[in-house]
N, C-alpha and C positions, 0 to 999 in steps of 0.2 A: 533336348534331353541328353544328346550325346556330349554336348559341351558341359552340362551340369555333372555328368558322371566323371569327366575329366577333372572337374574342379574339386569334387569331394575326394577326401582321403578315405582309406579304409575305415578309419574311426568315424568319419563323417557319414559315410554310407550306412554303417551299422547303426549309428544314432538315427538316421532317417528312417531306416527300415523298422527299427524297434519302435520309434515314435508313431509311425503310421499303423503299426500292428496294435500297439496299445490303444490308440484313439478308436480304431475299429472295434477291438475287443470290449473296451469301456462302454461304447455306445450299445453294442449288442447285449452285453451282460447288465446294462444299467448300473455300471460302477462309475460314477463321475470322478472319483479320485484317480482311477486308472487313466481315465480319459485326459485329465489335467496333466498327469506325468507325460503322456504321449505328446500333448500339445506343447509341453514345455521342451521336450527333446527336439521336436520339429522346429520350434521357434528358435532354439539355440543354434541349430544349424543355419536357419534363415539369417539370423543376426550375424552369424560368422561370414556368410556369403556377402553381406553388405559391407562388413569390416574390411575384407580383403579387396574390395572394389572401390573404396573411397577415393584412391589415387589412380590416376589414368596410367601410371608407369610410363609416361612419355618422357623419358630421361634422354639427355644428351651426353654422349660418350666419345671421348677423343683419346688418342693414344700417342705417345712418343717412344720410340725404340732407339736406344743408344747403346752401342752403334747399330746402324741399320744394315751395314755390310760387314759381315764377319767371315772368318775362316772357320772351316769345320772344327768342331769341338771347343770353339770360343764362346763365351757367354755374352748375352745381350740383356740389358736392363729395360724392362717394359713398364712404363708409367701410364696407368689408367686413370683418367679424370672423368668423374661422373657428376653431371650438373642437373639439379632439379629446377626445371623451368616452369613448373606449374605453380598455381596459387595456393595449393594445399601441401602440407608436409608429406614427404615420402615415408612409408613405413620402413621398419627394419627389413633388410633384404639379405637373402642368400644368393650370392652372385657366383657364376662360373664363366670364365673367359674361354671361348672356343679357340683352340690352337691346333694346328696340324700335328698329327700323331709323332712326326719326327722330332718335334720340339720337346716332348715329354708329356708328363701327366698334365691335365687341365687344372689350372690354378683355381681354387675355391676360396672364397673369403666372404665375410659378414660385413654388410654396410649398415651403420647406424642410421637412425632416422635423419633425413636431410630436410631442413627448413627450406621454404620457397626462395629460390634464387641462390642458394648455397651449393658449393661443390666440395668434393672429396677425392683425395688421391689414393691409389693403391699401387704398389710396386711388387714386381716379381721378376725373377730371371728365368731365362730359357737358354737352351743349348741344343744344338743339332749335331748328330754324328753323320749326317748325310748332307751333301750339297744340294742346292736347289732354292727355289723362291717359295718360302713357307708363309702362310697366311695366319693372322691372329684377328679373332672376331667372327661373329658378333657376340656380344655380352648377354648371356642368359641369366635372368633374375627370377627369383621365386619369393613368394611372400605367403606366410601361413597366419591364420588366426591365433589368438592366444590359447585356444583349446585344442588346436591341431586338427580341427574338423574339415577345413577347406585348404586348398593349395592353388595359388594362381601362378602361372608362369608367363613370362614374356621375353621376347628376344629383341634387344635394343641394337639397331643397325649401326654399322660403322666398322670398317676393317682396315688393317694395315699389313705390311708384309716385311719380312726379313729376308735379305739375300744372303744365303750361305755360300761362300766362294769355294771352289775347289782347293785342295792343299797344293802348295808349291814346294817342291823339293829342290835342293841345290844340285847342279849338273856340272860335270867336269868341264874345263874350258877347252882342252885339246889344242890342236894346231889351227891353222887358218884354213877354213873351207872356202873354196872359190877364189883364192888368191892368184890363180894362174891366169893365162892369156884368154882372150875371147871377149864377148860383148860386156861381160862384167868386169874382167880385169884390165881390159885396154881402154874402155870408155867409162870414166867416172860418172856415176849417177848423180845429177845434181838435185839440190834439195827440192826443186819443183816437181820432180817425179814422185816424190813421197807425200805431197800435199802440204808441204810447209811454205813459209813466205818466201817467194822467189824475187822480191822487189830488190833492184839493184841500185836505185836511186832514192834517196830520202832527204828530208830537210836538214839543214846544218844545225849542229848542236855544239855548245861551248866545249872546246878542247879538240874539235875535229881538226885534222891536218888540212890547211888551206890548199895543199897541193891536190886534195881529192875533190875540189869544188868542180861540179859539172856545169860549165858556163852555158851551153845550149839549153839545158833544163832551168837554169836560173833565170835566163832571159825569157823563156816561155812562160814561167810561173810568177816571175816577179819576186821570188824568195830565194835565198841562198840554198842550193841543192848540192849534195855531195854524193860520190859514188859509194855504194854499199859494198863492203868487202864480202866476197863469196863466203858462205858458210861451208864448213867441212862436209863433203858428200857423205851420205849414208848408204851403205850396202843393203840392198833389199832382201828381205826374207818372206817367202810365202808359205803359210803353214795351213795344211788342209786336215780337217778332222772328219773321219767316216762315222756317222751315227746310224746306219742301217741295221735293222734288227737282225737280218740274215748275216751281217758281218760280225756279230758279237755272240758271246755265250757267257754263261754264268748269271748269277743273280746278286743283288745288293752291292755292298762295297767290294766283294770279291769278283765282280763281273769284269769282263774285258773292256766294256764301255767305260766304267769308272777309272780303270787303269789307263785307258787312252786319254780321258779328260785330264787326269792328274798330270799325265806326261805332257800333254799339249800346253797346260797352264805353266808348268815348269819350263817348257821350251820357250814360250813367249816371254816369260820374265827374264829367262837367261840371255835371249837374243837382245831384248831391249837394254839389258844392262851392258851388252856387248856393242851398243850404239847402232844396232841394226833398225832399219825402218821395217817393222814387222806388219804383215797383212794376214789376218786370220779369216779363214772362209770355213763356215760350217753350214750344213743344210738347215734351211728354215721354211717349212711348208707354209707357214702363215704369210710370207712375203711374195710380191709379185714374180721376182726372179728365182725364188726357191733357194735363195742363198742369203746368209747374213755375213756381212763383211765388217770387221773391226780393225782399226789401225792404231789403237792406244791399248796400254796395258789394262787399264780400268774396264774399258770397253770389252776387251777380250775376256776378262775374268767374269764380267756380268753375262756375257754370252754363254760361256761354259757352264755357269751356274744354272742356266735355263735349258741346257741341252737335254733332250730325251731321245729315245730310240724311235725311228720312223719305219713304217712299213713299206714306203714307196722305194722300189727297186731303182727307180731313175733318180734318186735323190743325189747321188754322187755325180751324176752326169752334169747336173746344173752347177755343181761346185767346180768340177773340172773345166767347164765352159768358161766360167768367170775367172778361174785361176790362169787360164791362157793369156788373158789380157795383162795380168800382173807380172807374169814370168817371161813375157815376150822380150823384154830388154835385159834379160839375164838376172842372175841373183840366186841365192839359195832356196831350194824348194824341199819342204819337209811334209811327209804323208804319215799319218798315225791312224790306224784303223784295221778293219779286217780285210780278208782276202777279196779280190775283185774278179769280176768276169774278164775273159780275154780282151774284149773290146775296151772296157774301162781301164784295164791295166796298160794297154798300149796307148791309150789317150793320157794316162798319168805319166807314163814314161816320156811322152813327147814334150811335157812341161819343162824338162831340163834342156837348157840351151848349151850350145857348144862353149866350153871353157868355164861353165858354172857347175855347181855342185848340187847334188840332191840326195836325200836321205829318206828312207822308208823303214818304219818300225811296224810290221804287220803282225797283228795278234792272231793267235790260232784259237778260233772259237770252241773247237772240240776239246782242247786242253783245258780251257776255262770251264767248260761244262763237266770236266771230270772224265771225259772219254779219251780213248787213245785209238789210233788207226788199227784196223782199216775203218774208214768212214763209209757211210751209206753213199750210194751212187749219186752222182750229181752234185756232191757237196764241194763248196770252194775250198781250196787248199792254200794255206799261207805260203808254202814253199813254191808253188807254181807261180803265185803273183811275184815273189822275190825273184825268181829266176828270170821272169819277163823284164823286170826293172833292172836287174844287174846286167842284162844283155844291152841295155841302153845307158850304162855307165852310172847307175844308181848305187849307192851304198846301202845295203839292206840287212836286216836281221828278222828272223822269225821269233815271236815272243810267246813264251809259255809262263804259267805261274810256277814258282813264286818270284820271278824275275822282277826287280824293282825298276822304276823308270830311270833312275840314275845308272844302274848296271846296264840296261839296254842301250842307253845312249853312249855310255863309255865303250861298249862293245862295237857299235856301229861306226862311231867316229874314229875308232882306233884301228878299224879293220884293214885299212890300206894306208899307204904313205901319203895319199892325197887327202885323207880325211883329216877331221878336226874342225873345230869352230873357234872363232875369235871370242875370247871371254871378255 
């Protein structure tokens, strides 16, 4: 009975009620004409129920999204293909594709009748003003009878997603960070340290200098082998992002978390353009180690698109623990996020190796929330974290709105004569 009530429209329920009332009244009053009218109304509703259920609505839906990875505010074209795999024709359908609210209004369209084995394509565009992984699907379809008495709905399974990447803004080049003496300046990092191919012997190719033939390897393999010239070493850069809820303030695109993500995305792109071997570390509660590591620009941008705030207070400790392994040989260390506890701040400060450079852009959660000091007791302060890091040779700045990522970067890398980054 409940399913029947959901199937009937307001008009259908009225027809059914009136029909039953007329049938009863006609029988009680001995008026066969009234009874016939009531039977006609009830029969009309029954026929309508049969009409809308002639087809099982077992459709197959597939989607193509082009492009599937976009930057914020860019458009994607979604192509929906609906295939009728049943032996009976599909009725005229009113369709609505379910999409995340960030992609805009749900697209609605009318599908004409589909013969068995035929397909139809529908296209529409979506655009998101916020980064993230946004889902499209399932497709919801509705079919009405010609009299509008009944309505049948169905959800056709099948989903796809669009990855909306954070915006990347250009950053100033500055001078050379970490070009002094020490483990980074005195000992060049070979390509092997950064996960690239460290093979020094390979097969002979036409045009190779015969003086580079490696005879012991040639004798061992039976094929001409030559020495591979060393590739230019890449300086290492370790970038850390703080996603703790306690370390950020504000909401939406104006929040300190979104500011930090935009800054990190811009930094990674900037450092990759500067021929750095970049290692991005972000908290990942879903992984065994609690940290996600990416060493490519595309991987880093995908990771940043999926980032959300976490409630675990020890989220940064896992990141700092893993970062120690990457920064042990020296290199640039960059931290972007909220203020830290004293223990975490000292652990972060220890990542900077002698002769290497380190930069921290610490956001002020209270400022992004719209508050100003004095803060409530126990609140973490950005200036306290900056002071701890500066005592260990870090270049730091405390960030408040409306400072842009480019301005914050220019301020911190230009703060001393040692600062700057190779562009």
